[in-house]
C-alpha positions in Angstrom: 10.2 116.3 45.9 8.0 113.9 47.9 9.3 111.4 50.3 11.1 108.5 48.6 10.3 104.9 49.3 11.4 103.2 46.2 14.8 101.4 46.7 15.8 101.6 43.1 15.5 105.4 43.2 17.4 105.7 46.4 20.2 103.8 44.5 20.0 106.0 41.8 20.4 109.3 44.0 23.5 107.7 45.7 25.1 107.2 42.3 23.9 110.7 41.1 25.5 112.6 44.2 28.4 110.2 44.7 27.6 109.2 48.3 27.3 106.0 50.2 24.2 106.3 52.2 20.4 107.6 52.0 21.1 110.0 54.6 24.1 111.5 52.6 21.9 111.6 49.5 19.2 113.8 51.4 21.9 116.2 52.6 23.2 116.5 48.9 19.7 117.1 47.7 19.1 119.9 50.5 22.2 121.4 49.9 21.4 121.9 46.2 17.7 123.0 47.1 17.5 124.3 50.5 14.3 123.6 52.4 13.2 120.8 49.9 13.5 118.2 52.5 11.3 119.5 55.0 8.8 120.5 52.6 8.8 116.8 51.3 8.5 115.5 54.8 5.5 117.9 55.5 3.8 116.8 52.2 4.2 113.2 53.1 2.9 113.5 56.6 0.0 115.6 55.8 -0.5 115.6 51.8 -2.8 118.4 50.4 -5.4 116.7 48.1 -6.8 117.9 44.9 -10.1 116.9 43.2 -11.1 116.7 39.6 -14.7 116.2 38.4 -14.4 114.1 35.0 -16.1 111.3 32.9 -15.5 107.6 32.9 -13.7 107.8 29.7 -11.1 110.0 31.4 -10.9 107.8 34.3 -10.3 104.8 32.1 -7.4 106.6 30.3 -5.9 107.7 33.6 -6.0 104.2 35.3 -4.9 102.2 32.1 -2.1 104.3 31.1 -1.0 105.5 34.5 -0.7 109.1 33.1 -2.2 112.4 33.6 -2.9 114.7 30.6 -2.1 118.2 30.5 -4.3 119.7 27.7 -3.4 122.5 25.6 -5.1 126.1 26.7 -6.9 125.6 23.0 -9.1 123.0 24.7 -10.2 124.9 27.9 -13.6 126.3 28.4 -12.4 129.8 29.1 -12.0 131.2 25.7 -10.0 134.1 26.7 -7.2 132.3 28.3 -4.0 132.3 26.6 -4.9 135.4 24.5 -2.4 138.3 25.0 -3.0 142.1 24.3 0.3 142.6 22.2 0.9 139.3 20.3 -2.1 137.6 20.2 -3.2 134.0 20.8 -0.5 131.9 22.6 -2.7 129.0 23.6 -1.1 126.3 21.8 2.1 126.9 23.8 0.5 126.3 27.2 -0.7 123.0 29.0 -2.7 122.4 32.0 -4.6 119.8 34.0 -7.4 121.6 35.9 -8.4 120.6 39.5 -10.1 122.0 42.3 -8.9 122.5 46.0 -12.4 122.5 47.3 -13.3 119.1 48.9 -17.0 120.0 49.3 -19.1 118.5 46.5 -20.4 121.3 43.8 -23.6 121.0 41.8 -22.2 123.3 39.3 -18.7 121.5 39.1 -20.7 118.2 38.9 -23.1 119.6 36.0 -20.3 121.1 34.0 -17.4 118.6 34.2 -19.0 115.3 35.6 -20.9 114.4 32.8 -24.0 116.2 34.0 -23.7 114.5 37.4 -23.5 111.0 35.8 -19.5 110.9 35.8 -17.2 110.7 38.6 -15.1 113.0 40.7 -11.3 111.6 41.6 -9.0 112.7 44.5 -5.3 112.5 44.5 -2.6 114.1 46.4 -0.6 117.1 45.0 2.0 116.1 42.8 1.2 112.4 42.4 4.0 111.9 39.7 6.8 109.6 38.9 10.1 111.3 39.6 12.4 111.3 36.4 16.2 111.5 36.6 16.5 114.1 33.8 19.9 113.2 32.2 21.5 115.9 29.6 24.8 117.7 30.0 24.7 121.1 28.3 27.5 122.9 26.7 25.8 126.6 26.5 22.6 126.4 28.5 22.1 126.9 32.2 19.9 123.7 33.2 18.7 123.1 37.0 17.7 119.3 36.5 15.3 119.8 39.5 13.3 121.8 37.2 12.3 118.8 35.4 11.7 116.2 37.6 7.9 115.6 37.0 8.6 115.8 33.2 9.4 112.8 30.9 12.6 113.2 28.9 10.8 113.2 25.6 9.2 116.5 26.2 12.5 118.1 27.2 14.8 116.8 24.8 13.5 117.1 21.3 14.1 119.1 18.0 11.1 121.3 18.0 10.5 123.4 21.2 12.0 124.2 24.6 9.9 123.3 27.8 10.0 126.3 30.0 12.0 124.9 33.4 9.8 125.2 36.6 10.6 124.2 40.3 6.7 123.5 40.6 4.1 122.7 38.1 1.1 123.7 40.5 -0.4 126.9 40.1 -3.6 128.2 42.1 -5.7 130.4 39.8 -6.3 134.0 40.8 -9.6 135.3 39.9 -9.9 139.0 38.8 -11.7 141.5 36.7 -8.6 143.3 35.6 -8.5 143.1 32.1 -4.5 143.6 32.1 -4.2 140.4 33.8 -6.7 138.7 31.6 -5.3 139.9 28.5 -1.8 140.7 29.5 0.9 142.6 27.4 3.8 140.3 27.4 6.2 142.2 25.5 8.3 144.2 28.2 11.4 145.4 26.2 11.9 145.1 22.4 14.7 146.0 20.3 15.5 145.2 16.4 17.2 142.0 17.7 15.9 141.0 20.9 13.1 141.1 23.2 12.0 140.3 26.9 8.7 138.3 27.2 6.9 138.1 30.3 4.7 135.0 29.9 4.3 134.2 33.6 0.7 135.8 33.6 -0.7 133.5 31.1 -2.9 130.5 32.5 -2.7 131.9 36.1 -5.6 134.3 36.0 -9.5 134.0 35.3 -12.4 136.1 35.3 -14.4 136.1 38.8 -17.2 134.6 36.7 -15.1 131.3 37.3 -14.5 131.9 40.8 -16.9 129.0 41.9 -14.2 126.5 40.5 -11.7 127.2 43.4 -9.2 125.9 40.6 -5.6 124.7 41.1 -3.9 123.5 37.8 -0.8 121.8 36.8 0.8 124.1 34.1 3.7 124.3 32.1 4.5 126.0 28.7 7.0 125.8 25.8 9.1 127.9 23.5 8.6 126.9 19.8 11.5 126.9 17.2 14.3 124.7 18.1 14.9 122.1 20.8 17.3 122.0 23.4 20.0 120.2 21.6 20.0 122.7 18.7 19.9 125.7 21.2 22.9 124.3 22.8 25.1 124.5 19.8 24.2 128.4 19.4 25.3 131.5 21.2 23.0 133.0 23.9 21.9 135.9 21.6 21.2 133.5 18.7 19.3 131.1 21.1 17.0 134.2 22.2 16.6 135.1 18.4 15.2 131.5 17.6 13.0 131.3 20.2 11.6 134.7 20.0 11.3 134.2 16.3 9.1 131.0 17.0 6.7 132.9 19.1 6.3 136.1 16.9 5.9 133.8 13.8 3.4 131.6 15.6 5.4 128.5 14.7 3.3 125.3 15.3 4.6 122.6 17.7 4.0 118.8 17.0 2.2 118.1 20.4 -1.4 119.3 21.7 -0.8 117.7 25.1 1.7 116.7 27.6 1.3 113.4 29.4 2.9 113.2 33.1 3.5 109.6 34.5 1.7 109.0 37.6 3.0 107.0 40.7 1.6 103.8 40.5 1.8 103.3 44.3 -0.3 106.7 44.7 -2.7 106.1 41.9 -3.4 102.5 43.4 -5.0 104.3 46.3 -6.9 106.9 44.3 -10.5 107.9 45.8 -13.3 108.0 43.4 -16.8 109.4 44.2 -19.6 108.2 42.0 -21.8 110.9 40.5 -25.1 111.6 41.9 -26.9 110.1 38.6 -24.3 107.7 37.7 -25.9 104.6 35.8 -25.5 101.3 37.3 -23.7 99.9 34.4 -21.0 102.8 34.6 -20.6 101.8 38.5 -20.1 98.2 37.4 -17.5 99.1 34.8 -15.7 101.5 37.5 -15.5 98.7 40.0 -14.1 96.4 37.3 -11.5 99.2 36.2 -10.2 99.5 39.9 -10.1 95.9 40.3 -7.7 95.5 37.4 -5.8 98.9 37.7 -6.1 100.1 41.1 -7.4 97.4 43.6 -6.8 99.7 46.8 -8.9 102.5 45.3 -11.7 103.8 47.3 -15.1 104.0 45.5 -17.8 105.9 47.4 -21.3 107.6 46.4 -21.7 111.1 46.1 -23.3 112.8 49.1 -25.8 114.1 46.6 -27.1 110.7 45.6 -31.0 110.9 45.8 -31.0 114.7 46.4 -30.7 116.0 43.0 
């Protein structure tokens, strides 16, 4: 949870925790999630930056919509990701936005993801998202509202799937040659009526061939078959049966991406590095885009300009 500077949000928090001051709201949050206040302070004072090599088209969508797209694993370049050894292909249930933690410019990254060095690299702090006040009172489900603070309600409250609750969306990729991690067995226990699935390995491991990426990603996944309101009317055993049947039956879901709302104040200070081979016309377009959508943006040339 980042440091909060928005007066309207402070008012919402005071109402949510039924307190009179911002300090009391902070104490209530700390009691509910021990350690989160100090972590938020450290992140605000010394934020960790992430970098994404991308295209002018992608930048246009990010700035104009103020949203970050988490793409289906169906569309990532590592074709092994999301394929399990025992159930098969689960790609369509996992969504990721891929970044790198390496601030040093990379020729391979420029070539592969930065439009052949004619694109851009964007820089933003970790978790640059709007905080949502998830509002749903459940009868039969145990819901920690802090697991959904970055997720718009439309993805949490729907009739078709359940978004897996996560206290943090950010996952550093682990590079390995271990096939049991790259194509894991996810069924850990199974009977005629139930099964225990371990899906936590999916989307977190890649072959060492990709190690140059030094990737960090925002990652989440869904269970198909029924939404949260439907499950809330069922017994715990029936809830598990419905969700597991969705996975084993390869049920489709009506989304192929998840869009997270970016904090406008953070986005307004985005840093954009222009690719070494960017055209003058694209440079002008980026300047006009930032003038309209992010007037405080920092635009700078690549250190590789004129060298490659």
